C-alpha distance (Angstrom), angle and dihedral (degrees) to the residues before:
residue distance angle dihedral
M1 . . .
A2 3.79 . .
D3 3.81 121.6 .
T4 3.85 107.9 -117.4
Q5 3.78 131.9 -170.2
T6 3.80 122.7 -127.6
N7 3.75 90.8 -91.4
G8 3.79 91.3 56.4
T9 3.78 98.3 -107.7
T10 3.78 124.7 122.0
P11 3.81 112.1 -110.8
P12 3.81 117.9 -121.1
A13 3.79 116.4 -96.2
G14 3.80 114.9 -88.4
D15 3.83 91.2 17.2
G16 3.85 92.7 115.1
R17 3.87 95.0 78.2
D18 3.78 93.0 43.8
R19 3.80 91.2 51.6
A20 3.79 92.0 46.6
R21 3.85 89.7 50.0
E22 3.80 91.2 49.3
S23 3.79 91.3 46.9
A24 3.82 90.9 52.8
E25 3.80 90.3 49.6
H26 3.81 90.9 52.3
L27 3.77 91.0 48.7
Q28 3.82 90.8 49.2
A29 3.81 90.8 50.5
A30 3.78 91.1 49.2
A31 3.80 91.2 49.9
R32 3.84 90.8 50.7
E33 3.85 89.1 51.4
L34 3.84 90.8 50.3
I35 3.78 90.7 49.6
A36 3.76 91.4 48.5
A37 3.84 90.4 48.9
A38 3.85 91.1 50.2
R39 3.76 91.2 50.4
A40 3.81 90.6 52.2
A41 3.81 90.0 50.4
L42 3.80 90.8 48.0
D43 3.81 90.2 49.7
A44 3.77 90.6 51.1
A45 3.78 91.1 48.1
E46 3.81 91.3 49.8
Q47 3.85 89.8 52.6
V48 3.86 89.1 52.8
V49 3.77 91.7 49.0
D50 3.84 92.3 47.8
D51 3.93 92.1 45.5
P52 3.77 112.0 39.2
E53 3.88 89.7 -175.9
S54 3.82 88.6 66.8
L55 3.86 88.4 56.6
A56 3.78 87.9 59.8
A57 3.74 91.6 49.1
V58 3.86 91.7 48.8
A59 3.82 89.3 50.0
G60 3.79 90.4 49.8
V61 3.81 92.4 51.3
M62 3.79 90.7 48.0
A63 3.82 91.4 49.3
T64 3.75 90.5 50.7
A65 3.77 92.6 47.9
G66 3.83 88.6 51.6
D67 3.76 91.7 50.4
L68 3.78 90.8 51.2
V69 3.80 93.1 50.4
R70 3.77 90.6 47.6
R71 3.85 91.3 51.2
F72 3.82 91.5 45.7
T73 3.79 96.0 48.7
G74 3.76 97.0 39.9
P75 3.82 126.4 -143.2
V76 3.77 119.7 -33.9
T77 3.82 112.8 -107.5
R78 3.71 129.6 -171.3
A79 3.84 126.6 -133.0
A80 3.81 118.4 -104.5
P81 3.75 116.3 -102.5
A82 3.77 116.4 -95.1
G83 3.78 112.7 -86.0
S84 3.81 96.0 26.9
D85 3.81 123.3 121.6
P86 3.83 106.8 -105.8
A87 3.81 92.3 -162.3
A88 3.85 91.1 58.7
A89 3.79 91.6 51.5
G90 3.81 94.6 61.7
P91 3.76 124.9 -129.7
G92 3.83 111.3 4.7
P93 3.70 130.6 -132.1
R94 3.83 119.0 -70.1
V95 3.82 90.1 -123.0
E96 3.80 122.2 55.1
R97 3.80 112.8 -150.2
I98 3.79 112.7 -145.1
A99 3.82 119.0 -160.4
V100 3.78 114.2 -132.2
D101 3.75 116.6 -156.8
């Protein structure tokens, strides 16, 4: 049985090692990016620990963001129980839940 790529073509001979090397290089680059992101997050956390006022500022920003999300999405409503008349209940929820068997 011939080895085929995802597009249905047969890969060139000797390409397996090159593809494995390239995959390893991509994984190493991704790991380096994750490490850099973790370092940046730790630096930010260190600044918050060193300056408690910045913690209050971050908390204020997060609270404001939460308020904006709440205003944008509106109040949470629950679906009417099965068998009830949706027209009598007033405006329905913004999301309709569909049961999947």
